[in-house]
C-alpha positions in Angstrom: -12.0 3.0 -24.3 -14.1 0.9 -22.1 -17.1 3.0 -20.8 -17.0 2.8 -16.5 -20.2 3.7 -14.2 -18.5 6.7 -14.0 -18.7 8.2 -17.3 -22.5 7.4 -16.9 -22.6 9.2 -13.7 -20.9 12.1 -15.1 -23.7 12.2 -18.2 -26.7 11.9 -16.4 -25.6 13.9 -13.3 -25.5 12.4 -11.1 -23.1 10.4 -8.3 -21.9 6.9 -9.2 -24.3 5.4 -5.9 -27.1 6.4 -7.9 -25.8 4.8 -11.2 -25.9 1.9 -9.3 -28.8 2.2 -7.1 -30.9 2.3 -11.0 -28.9 -0.8 -12.0 -30.0 -2.8 -9.4 -33.5 -2.0 -9.3 -33.6 0.4 -6.5 -36.8 2.2 -5.6 -35.1 5.6 -3.5 -34.5 7.0 -6.7 -37.0 9.2 -8.6 -38.3 8.4 -12.1 -36.7 11.2 -13.7 -33.4 10.5 -12.6 -33.7 6.8 -13.3 -34.9 7.8 -16.7 -31.8 9.8 -17.1 -29.5 7.3 -16.1 -30.9 4.7 -18.4 -30.7 7.2 -21.2 -27.3 7.8 -20.2 -26.2 4.1 -20.5 -28.2 3.8 -23.8 -26.0 6.5 -25.2 -22.8 6.0 -23.9 -23.3 1.8 -24.6 -22.6 0.4 -20.8 -22.5 -3.0 -20.3 -22.6 -2.6 -16.5 -21.1 -6.5 -15.1 -23.7 -8.1 -13.7 -25.1 -11.8 -12.1 -28.0 -12.9 -13.3 -29.2 -14.5 -10.4 -29.6 -12.0 -7.7 -30.2 -15.0 -4.9 -26.7 -16.5 -6.6 -25.2 -13.0 -6.1 -26.5 -13.0 -2.2 -24.3 -16.2 -1.8 -21.2 -15.4 -3.3 -19.1 -14.2 -0.3 -16.7 -12.9 -2.2 -13.8 -10.1 -1.4 -11.8 -7.8 -3.4 -8.2 -7.5 -2.9 -6.8 -4.2 -4.5 -2.9 -3.9 -4.6 -0.4 -2.2 -7.0 1.8 -5.2 -8.2 2.9 -8.8 -6.2 6.3 -8.1 -7.1 9.1 -9.3 -4.9 7.7 -9.9 -1.0 4.8 -6.4 0.3 1.9 -6.8 -0.9 2.4 -10.5 -1.7 2.5 -11.2 1.3 0.0 -8.8 2.8 -2.3 -10.5 0.1 -0.6 -14.2 1.4 -2.4 -13.0 5.1 -5.5 -11.7 3.8 -6.5 -15.1 1.6 -5.5 -17.1 3.7 -8.1 -15.7 6.6 -10.9 -15.1 4.0 -10.6 -18.7 2.8 -10.5 -20.1 6.0 -13.9 -17.7 6.8 -15.5 -19.2 4.2 -15.1 -16.2 2.1 -13.2 -16.3 -1.4 -10.9 -13.5 -1.6 -10.4 -12.0 -5.7 -6.9 -10.3 -6.4 -6.7 -6.9 -8.9 -3.5 -6.3 -9.9 -3.6 -2.5 -11.3 0.4 -2.1 -11.9 0.1 1.2 -10.3 -1.3 2.6 -12.9 -4.5 5.2 -11.9 -6.9 4.1 -14.9 -6.3 1.0 -13.8 -7.1 1.0 -10.1 -10.3 2.5 -11.3 -11.3 0.2 -13.9 -10.9 -2.3 -10.9 -12.5 -0.4 -8.2 -15.7 0.0 -10.9 -15.2 -4.1 -11.8 -15.1 -5.1 -8.0 -18.3 -2.6 -7.7 -20.6 -4.2 -10.3 -19.3 -7.1 -9.5 -21.4 -6.8 -5.9 -18.3 -8.2 -3.9 -18.9 -7.6 -0.1 -16.4 -6.0 0.4 -13.2 -4.6 -0.5 -9.1 -5.1 1.1 -7.4 -1.9 -0.4 -3.5 -1.6 -0.8 -3.4 1.7 -2.9 -0.1 3.2 -2.9 -0.8 7.0 -4.1 -3.3 9.4 -2.4 -6.2 8.6 -4.5 -8.8 10.3 -2.1 -11.3 11.6 -5.0 -11.4 8.3 -6.6 -12.0 6.3 -3.5 -14.6 8.4 -2.5 -16.9 6.6 -5.3 -16.3 3.0 -3.1 -17.2 5.4 0.4 -20.7 6.4 -1.4 -21.2 3.0 -2.2 -21.6 1.7 1.1 -19.6 -1.3 0.7 -17.5 -2.2 3.8 -13.8 -1.2 3.1 -10.8 -2.2 4.3 -7.5 0.3 3.6 -3.8 -1.5 4.5 -0.7 0.8 4.5 -2.1 4.1 3.5 -3.3 7.3 4.7 -6.9 7.0 5.6 -7.2 10.9 5.8 -11.0 11.5 6.3 -12.5 8.3 5.2 -14.4 5.8 7.3 -12.9 2.8 6.4 -11.0 0.8 8.7 -7.6 0.9 8.6 -4.3 -1.7 9.2 -0.8 0.5 9.6 2.6 0.9 11.3 3.5 4.0 12.7 5.7 4.5 8.9 7.3 8.1 11.5 7.5 6.6 14.4 9.5 3.6 12.4 11.9 6.4 10.3 12.5 7.9 13.9 13.4 4.3 15.5 15.8 3.8 12.7 17.6 7.1 13.3 17.7 6.5 17.1 19.4 3.1 16.0 22.2 4.6 13.8 23.7 7.3 16.3 23.3 4.3 18.7 25.9 2.8 16.3 27.9 6.4 16.2 27.0 7.4 12.6 26.7 11.1 12.0 26.8 11.4 8.1 23.8 9.2 6.8 23.3 9.0 3.1 18.9 7.6 2.6 17.9 6.7 -0.2 13.9 6.4 -0.9 12.2 4.9 -2.9 8.8 6.5 -4.5 8.2 9.1 -1.9 4.6 10.1 -3.3 3.8 6.6 -1.4 2.4 7.4 1.9 4.3 5.0 3.8 7.3 5.5 2.3 7.0 9.6 2.6 5.9 9.4 6.6 9.2 6.9 7.1 11.6 9.2 5.9 10.0 12.6 7.5 9.9 10.5 10.8 14.0 9.9 10.0 14.9 13.4 9.1 12.9 14.7 12.1 15.0 12.1 14.1 18.3 12.6 12.9 18.2 16.8 12.6 17.5 16.1 16.8 20.0 13.9 17.0 23.1 15.7 15.2 22.9 13.2 11.8 23.3 14.4 8.7 21.1 13.0 6.3 21.7 13.1 2.2 18.3 12.2 1.5 18.5 10.5 -2.4 14.4 10.9 -3.9 14.3 7.1 -5.9 11.4 4.8 -7.0 10.9 1.0 -6.3 12.0 -0.1 -9.7 14.9 -2.6 -10.7 18.1 -1.4 -10.2 17.3 2.1 -9.3 18.8 2.4 -6.0 21.8 0.7 -7.6 22.1 3.9 -9.8 21.8 6.2 -7.6 24.3 4.6 -5.2 27.2 4.3 -8.0 26.6 8.2 -8.8 26.3 9.0 -4.7 30.1 7.4 -4.7 31.2 9.8 -6.9 30.8 12.7 -5.2 32.7 11.1 -2.4 32.9 8.2 0.6 31.5 11.5 3.0 28.8 8.9 5.0 29.6 6.2 7.1 25.8 4.8 6.9 23.2 4.1 4.0 19.1 4.1 4.9 16.7 2.7 2.1 13.3 2.6 2.2 13.1 -0.7 1.9 15.3 -4.5 2.1 14.9 -4.9 -2.0 17.1 -1.0 -2.6 19.4 -2.2 0.3 20.1 -5.2 -1.5 21.1 -3.0 -5.1 23.4 -0.6 -1.9 25.2 -3.4 -1.4 26.1 -4.4 -4.6 27.1 -0.9 -6.0 29.5 -0.5 -3.0 30.6 -3.9 -3.3 31.2 -2.9 -7.3 33.0 0.2 -5.9 35.3 -1.7 -4.1 33.6 -0.7 -0.9 33.6 -3.0 2.4 30.0 -3.3 4.3 29.9 -3.0 7.6 33.5 -2.2 7.8 33.8 1.2 5.4 29.8 1.6 5.0 26.7 0.4 7.0 23.7 -0.4 5.2 20.4 -1.1 7.1 17.2 -1.6 5.0 13.1 -1.9 5.7 10.8 -4.3 6.1 12.9 -7.7 6.7 11.8 -9.6 3.9 12.4 -13.2 3.5 16.1 -13.0 2.0 17.5 -10.0 4.4 19.1 -13.0 6.6 20.7 -14.4 3.7 22.3 -11.2 2.3 26.0 -11.3 2.0 26.2 -9.8 4.9 22.8 -10.5 6.7 21.1 -7.3 6.7 20.0 -4.8 9.5 16.9 -4.2 8.6 13.0 -2.8 10.2 10.8 -5.6 10.8 6.9 -5.0 10.0 4.5 -7.6 10.1 3.1 -8.0 6.6 1.6 -11.3 7.0 -0.4 -10.0 10.3 -1.5 -7.0 8.4 -3.5 -9.0 5.9 -4.7 -10.8 8.6 -6.0 -8.2 10.6 -7.3 -6.2 7.4 -9.1 -9.7 6.7 -10.5 -10.1 10.2 -11.9 -5.9 10.6 -13.7 -6.4 7.0 -15.7 -9.9 7.7 -16.9 -8.3 11.3 -18.1 -5.6 9.9 -19.5 -7.4 6.7 -21.1 -9.8 9.2 -22.6 -7.3 12.0 -25.6 -6.5 12.4 -25.1 -3.4 14.8 -23.3 0.1 14.4 -19.3 -0.4 14.1 -16.9 2.7 14.9 -14.1 3.0 12.6 -11.2 1.6 14.0 -7.2 2.3 13.0 -5.2 -0.6 13.9 -1.3 0.2 14.3 0.9 -2.9 14.5 4.0 -2.5 16.0 7.5 -3.1 13.6 11.4 -3.9 15.6 14.5 -3.5 14.5 16.1 -6.6 13.3 19.7 -6.4 14.2 22.2 -8.6 11.9 25.1 -7.8 9.8 25.4 -5.1 7.5 25.7 -2.3 10.6 28.7 -1.4 12.3 29.7 0.6 15.7 32.2 3.3 15.0 
């Protein structure tokens, strides 16, 4: 197993930031501490990734972008927006996919850290605050996208997922729906969980009976969940899903069970993916500005990197809107 900077820090009894200072020759480390770190590096056989020429390193202008995956469209759109803005601004984006595996995410953070990137755009999907604290301690500029920041001093770009969930509930209520099935993505993802919380809260207030079915974003899972739910009877008039991809699977499941959309059951998605307008029927959904989220993240990061003064933490909330098409009927 690859030895990381965290392993060295643990062995030496210091922080990862201290290990980095020793590796990079900082004079802000005591001789005793430096000796402990060097001893730990030799003992563990740690080989940090370093740029051999410091002058070259300073001119890299490289930005790390950390994403769970680029499957389908969500994170790929965010990366596209960020990368295009970075290229235009003279920075080189370096994208790392950690495939929703925490161990891979930690290796990526370690890689970016030791590569001396100028900044990071982080689109982590789990609440890995403990590990991002490592990055915060290094003082590398970070902007998070589509995740909860909690107590970090990171700049962030998000939509208000809780408010968006309430927006969907209000829309379905105006359409006359009183019993709705909500098939979610992974609820350990902050944005998905807040979206569900907002939807359920507003639905309860409006008198809508919601059947929440926790799912995942694994291909085919929403399809299977919808088929299973139909076995209990069709006592609902609408289905709301955490993403358009899940909505497409639900429409397919309903069709395979000879249920007409939207005449018998309405379906509403979330995201406004490029294919939403091409589904049959075309999908009513919530548009979130994914490309703009990436662009805004890159803009915030560059302004922080190039700022000579103190910059307050900025939390950008971009607007969403309902895109009404053909998959939701009025009762």
